[in-house]
Backbone as CSV, one residue per row, in Angstrom:
resi,resn,N_x,N_y,N_z,CA_x,CA_y,CA_z,C_x,C_y,C_z
1,UNK,33.680,43.388,-10.381,32.329,43.301,-10.501,31.860,42.649,-11.614
2,UNK,30.970,41.678,-11.304,30.386,40.851,-12.507,29.227,41.658,-13.339
3,UNK,29.363,41.882,-14.608,28.384,42.459,-15.340,27.109,41.724,-15.317
4,UNK,25.902,42.476,-15.544,24.584,42.122,-15.473,24.503,41.027,-16.480
5,UNK,23.659,39.871,-16.243,23.748,38.892,-17.445,22.676,39.324,-18.577
6,UNK,21.850,39.984,-18.191,20.805,40.427,-19.164,20.710,41.871,-19.509
7,UNK,19.998,42.182,-20.553,19.933,43.474,-20.952,18.912,43.638,-22.078
8,UNK,18.645,44.725,-22.558,17.771,44.941,-23.723,18.534,45.499,-24.901
9,UNK,18.207,44.918,-26.214,18.774,45.493,-27.224,17.492,46.155,-27.960
10,UNK,17.561,47.541,-28.153,16.566,48.222,-28.920,16.868,48.620,-30.061
11,UNK,16.026,48.442,-31.190,16.153,48.917,-32.503,14.716,49.582,-32.810
12,UNK,14.778,50.840,-33.135,13.707,51.601,-33.497,13.621,52.140,-34.700
13,UNK,12.500,52.204,-35.314,12.153,52.698,-36.715,12.498,51.995,-37.913
14,UNK,12.406,50.690,-37.749,12.671,49.787,-39.041,11.582,50.003,-39.948
15,UNK,11.785,50.524,-41.091,10.719,50.501,-41.904,10.538,49.359,-43.038
16,UNK,9.611,48.768,-43.115,9.305,47.448,-43.870,8.159,47.683,-44.857
17,UNK,8.206,47.095,-46.115,7.107,46.992,-46.913,6.514,45.634,-46.913
18,UNK,5.388,45.254,-46.439,4.873,43.901,-46.290,3.365,44.002,-46.844
19,UNK,2.854,42.742,-47.009,1.515,42.397,-47.179,0.794,42.236,-45.952
20,UNK,-0.177,43.253,-45.638,-1.016,43.140,-44.429,-2.560,43.331,-44.647
21,UNK,-3.335,43.063,-43.865,-4.715,43.299,-44.080,-5.551,42.053,-44.076
22,UNK,-6.819,42.207,-44.563,-7.710,41.058,-44.652,-8.325,41.088,-46.088
23,UNK,-8.794,42.303,-46.507,-9.410,42.328,-47.709,-8.522,42.386,-48.907
24,UNK,-9.242,41.981,-50.056,-8.335,41.826,-51.195,-7.772,43.183,-51.545
25,UNK,-8.477,44.352,-51.386,-7.913,45.653,-51.616,-6.818,46.102,-50.820
26,UNK,-6.764,45.680,-49.424,-5.753,46.054,-48.594,-4.521,45.083,-48.952
27,UNK,-4.797,43.986,-49.465,-3.549,43.153,-49.600,-3.143,43.125,-51.197
28,UNK,-3.638,44.035,-51.779,-3.151,44.122,-53.386,-1.826,44.866,-53.412
29,UNK,-1.570,45.833,-52.416,-0.332,46.496,-52.557,0.302,46.560,-51.074
30,UNK,1.493,46.325,-51.123,2.353,46.195,-50.045,2.314,47.499,-49.259
31,UNK,2.070,47.506,-47.941,2.068,48.646,-47.235,3.343,48.849,-46.173
32,UNK,3.714,49.991,-46.003,4.769,50.351,-45.186,4.363,50.400,-43.738
33,UNK,5.123,49.519,-42.880,4.941,49.620,-41.366,6.385,49.970,-40.787
34,UNK,6.351,50.275,-39.528,7.364,50.947,-38.769,7.597,49.972,-37.504
35,UNK,8.720,49.388,-37.371,8.812,48.283,-36.322,9.807,48.841,-35.281
36,UNK,9.458,48.777,-33.940,10.166,49.079,-32.855,10.489,47.727,-32.159
37,UNK,11.775,47.375,-31.970,12.064,46.047,-31.519,12.719,46.121,-30.180
38,UNK,12.465,45.318,-29.181,13.090,45.282,-28.046,13.327,43.845,-27.699
39,UNK,14.714,43.379,-27.651,15.003,41.958,-27.525,15.946,41.959,-26.069
40,UNK,15.653,40.865,-25.437,16.155,40.431,-24.221,17.498,39.727,-24.599
41,UNK,18.595,40.239,-24.175,20.064,39.809,-24.547,20.734,39.721,-23.279
42,UNK,21.767,38.606,-23.433,22.785,38.419,-22.413,24.015,39.004,-22.724
43,UNK,24.184,40.233,-22.261,25.464,40.989,-22.597,26.638,40.735,-21.650
44,UNK,26.525,39.764,-20.811,27.542,39.221,-19.895,28.770,38.943,-20.428
45,UNK,28.736,37.905,-21.494,29.900,37.459,-22.255,30.638,38.634,-22.868
46,UNK,29.883,39.485,-23.664,30.481,40.546,-24.238,31.477,41.551,-23.409
47,UNK,30.492,41.740,-22.289,31.212,42.631,-21.428,32.313,42.203,-20.758
48,UNK,32.399,40.891,-20.417,33.517,40.177,-19.752,34.716,40.127,-20.716
49,UNK,34.388,39.579,-21.855,35.483,39.455,-22.783,35.907,40.566,-23.595
50,UNK,34.985,41.551,-23.839,35.251,42.750,-24.601,35.849,42.381,-26.021
51,UNK,35.330,41.618,-26.629,35.761,41.147,-28.018,34.442,41.398,-28.910
52,UNK,34.981,42.069,-29.955,33.839,42.792,-30.981,33.213,41.336,-31.545
53,UNK,33.745,40.347,-31.994,33.110,39.026,-32.459,32.074,38.504,-31.539
54,UNK,32.030,38.760,-30.261,30.929,38.412,-29.251,29.753,39.514,-29.285
55,UNK,29.873,40.515,-29.813,29.034,41.561,-29.789,27.714,41.243,-30.749
56,UNK,26.698,41.987,-30.574,25.328,41.754,-31.366,25.396,42.807,-32.349
57,UNK,25.440,42.425,-33.651,25.486,43.335,-34.871,23.956,43.859,-35.117
58,UNK,23.730,45.255,-34.818,22.343,45.726,-35.019,21.893,45.563,-36.315
59,UNK,22.900,45.656,-37.279,22.624,45.666,-38.775,22.010,44.257,-39.232
60,UNK,22.651,43.260,-38.676,22.227,41.951,-38.916,20.979,41.580,-38.394
61,UNK,20.730,41.945,-37.159,19.383,41.827,-36.495,18.401,42.656,-37.312
62,UNK,18.539,43.856,-37.858,17.563,44.616,-38.430,17.370,44.020,-39.932
63,UNK,18.440,43.485,-40.615,18.180,42.872,-41.863,17.319,41.702,-41.793
64,UNK,17.647,40.878,-40.796,16.955,39.644,-40.547,15.396,39.983,-40.335
65,UNK,15.036,40.928,-39.502,13.765,41.239,-39.236,12.963,41.856,-40.552
66,UNK,13.592,42.574,-41.137,13.030,43.150,-42.440,12.928,42.064,-43.561
67,UNK,13.927,41.211,-43.565,13.744,40.191,-44.640,12.518,39.323,-44.185
68,UNK,12.370,38.805,-42.989,11.200,38.001,-42.591,10.041,38.713,-42.835
69,UNK,9.806,39.961,-42.494,8.575,40.590,-42.746,8.275,40.817,-44.334
70,UNK,9.216,41.085,-45.075,8.970,41.315,-46.489,8.657,40.028,-47.065
71,UNK,9.021,38.832,-46.782,8.567,37.473,-47.323,7.323,37.178,-46.619
72,UNK,6.672,37.567,-45.733,5.595,37.044,-45.194,4.291,37.823,-45.482
73,UNK,3.130,37.149,-45.186,1.919,37.885,-45.262,1.110,37.667,-44.195
74,UNK,0.682,38.874,-43.623,-0.019,38.929,-42.564,-1.429,39.384,-42.650
75,UNK,-2.374,38.664,-42.100,-3.770,39.030,-41.960,-4.097,39.736,-40.748
76,UNK,-3.793,41.020,-40.568,-3.992,41.956,-39.534,-5.186,42.712,-39.501
77,UNK,-5.730,42.929,-38.458,-6.873,43.904,-38.288,-6.574,44.980,-37.246
78,UNK,-6.659,46.174,-37.391,-6.280,47.287,-36.443,-7.405,47.334,-35.656
79,UNK,-7.210,47.462,-34.284,-7.951,47.710,-33.316,-8.116,49.072,-32.718
80,UNK,-9.096,49.757,-32.655,-9.147,51.221,-32.092,-9.738,51.134,-30.710
81,UNK,-9.239,51.971,-29.897,-9.966,52.071,-28.646,-10.559,53.568,-28.445
């Protein structure tokens, strides 16, 4: 049986301190946000070879997302419905 070529990698609850908002007051202090991530991944190779070096390291993915958010500055506006 051939493994499915695609799948989802889910990482939930990443907490990040970053600069968000539009006004000076909002941007004066970093704010904590929580990120839930869903990435489309090809797990076929990993499943076929069953080798740890071909796997996806959740820690590396999480650290990269956190690093990018912490060094970035977003001008976000919340929308309410």
